[in-house]
N, C-alpha and C positions, 0 to 999 in steps of 0.2 A: 557184430562179432561173428567170426567164422572159425570153425575148428577143422583141421585136417583129420583124416581118418587113419591113424597109425595102426600097426598090428595090435590086436587086442591081447591083453594079458589075462590069465585065469587066476584071479586073486584067491578065491576060495577061503573059507574060514575068516579069521580076524585080520583086519587090515590096520596098519598104523600110518600116521602122517608125520613127516618131518618138515618143519617150517625153516627154510634156509634164510632167515632174516632176524635181525635183532630189534626190529621195529615194534615198540609197544602197541602201536595202533593196529598193526596186522594181527598181533597176538590177541588183542582185545576183540577184534572182529571174529576170529575163530572161536574164542571163548563164548561170546554172545550167541554165536550160531550153534553152540553145543557140539563143536567139533573137537575131538581129542587130538592132541599133538604134542610133540617135543621140539625143541629148538636146537639147531646146529647152524652157527653163523659161518658164512662163507669167507674165504680169504681173498676174494677177487678185488683187484685194484680198479675202481670205477673209472678213474682218469685214463688208465692204460687202455681200457676197452674203448672209450671214446676216441682216444688218439688213433687206434687201429681202424676206426670207421669214421673218418672226418666228414664224409658226405652223407652220413645217415640222417634221416629226418628225426625230429624229436620222438615221434611214435616208434620208429625203427630202433632208435637208441634205447628206449625203454625195454623193448623186446630183447635186444642183444644183451643188455645188462642182466635181465631176469634169467635168460638162458645160461649165461656164463656163471651166474651164482648158483643156479639150480644144478648144473652139471658138476660144478666144483663140490657141492655138498653131496650129490648122489655118488660121486666117486669115493668120497670119504666114508659114506654110510656103507657102500658095497664092500669097501676094503675092511671095514670093521666086522662085516657080516650081519645079516638080519635073520631072525628066527621066523618071521612071518612076512608076507608081502608088505612092502613099505613104499608109500608114496612120498616123493620129495618135491616140495614146492619152492621154487625160486621166484622172487618178485623184485621189481624195482620201478620207481616212478620218476617221470621227467615232466616238468611243467613247460608248456609252450606258450610264449607270450610274444605277440607280434612276429611270429615266424621263427623265433629263436628258442633254443632249448635251455632250460635252467634247472639245475639240480639244487643241492643243499647250499645255502649261503655260508654257513659256518661262522662268519664274522658279523657282529652287530651292525657295523657300518654298511656292509654289503646288503644285509637284510633290510635295513632302513631305506637304502637307495632303491631296492626293488619295489618296496611298498609305495614309495613316492610315485613310482611310475605306474603301478597297477591299480592303486586305489581308485574306485569309481569306474573301473574298466573290466575287461573280461579276458580270460585265457582258457587253455585246455590242459587238463591233467591227464597224462597218459600213464597207465599202470601196466607194465609188462608182467606176464605170468609164464612160467614153465613148470610143467608137472611131469615127473618121470616115475616109473614103477620099478622098484628094485626087488627082485625075487630072491628067496634064499638060494644060495649056491650059484648065483649068477653075477656076472660083472656088470658094472654100471654102463659100459659101452654097448652092451647088448640089450639094454632095457628100453622098452617102448616109452615114448614121450609125446607130449602135445604142448604147443605153445600158442600164445595169443596176446593181444594188447586190447585193453578196454579203456576207452577214452570218455571223458566227461567234461562238459563246459562248466566253468566256475565264474560267477559274476561277483565282483567285489563291491562292497559299499564304499562310498566316499567317506573320508576321515581326515581330520586335521592333523597337523604335525605332532601335537602333544599326544594324541591317541596312538598314532603310529609308533612314536618313540616309546610309549608305555608298553605297547604290545611286544616290541622287539626286546625291551628290558626284561620281559618274563623269561626269555631264553627259549621259549617254545619254537619259534620259527627257524632257529639256527640250523637244525638238523632235519628240516622238512623240505622236500622238493618244492620250489616256488616260494619258499619262506612263509608257508602257511599250512594249517591243518584245520579241518572242519569239526574235529571231535575234541576241541579244547578251547582255550581262550580265543583262538582265531575265529570261532563260530560267530562272534559278535561282529566280525568284519566281512562276513559272507552274505551277499544279498540273495544268492540262489545258486542251485546246482542243476544242470541239465544233463541227466544221465544217472548212472549208478553211484549213489553217495559212498558206498563202501569202496568203490574203485578210486574215489578221490582220496580216501584214507590210505589206500594202497593195496587192497585185495578184494576182488570181486568174488563173493561167495557163489553167485550165479554162474560165473565162468568156471569156478572150481567144480561145481556139480556137473556141468556139461563135460568138462575134461575128464573127470572120473569115469563117467559113462563111456567115453570114447576109449578109455583104457580097460574097459570091462569090469570096473569096480563100482558097485552100487554106492552112491554117495551116503545112503542111510547107514552103511556100515561104519561110517566115521562118527556118527552121532553117539553121544554119551548121555546117560540119564542125569537128572538134576543133582543126584547125590553121588555121582561117580566122576572122577577126574583121572585121566591117564597121565 
């Protein structure tokens, strides 16, 4: 993982975080990490972004989607105005299997077909991240930002047709990149993870900490106490 060195912002005082994703898994990661946040979901058309970049690798596509979503939410947050320095986090995940990119299957038949192919084998989950800092009285276009992709290998357990059908019937894999998640029922079908498990769920807290530091924001300012929620 490498981070560029953008212009640093002077956060000063309290800092807020906006998560530009409707993913319950990402929200749960931040909650477990004691990071205060609020959610603003982006209006980005994922298929349109992919169509604009047909030659992008799976990892590049994850980064492009995360940046598009982050910039979309940052522009809306800046337009509404912020009272304190506000970090905006855009994320998206793409699963790479046999050199091809796979997003959310949406349909049970598609999810089952994917599992028939990947059970007992392995792939790579790429999670794109984009973090921008919106300052009071500043436009989103002039905000410093940092982006990166965190990838982790995922090894799947072998499973029979009945087990795969039962998993798909839970509905869990329909809205997950690669038709799986490791923080729910799908954990029973995961043989191992090589890399950051949080990145497989969709958000690397380690990456977020490093990105905050590159933007001049101490990550610890995002922490909340056990009896406080923002």
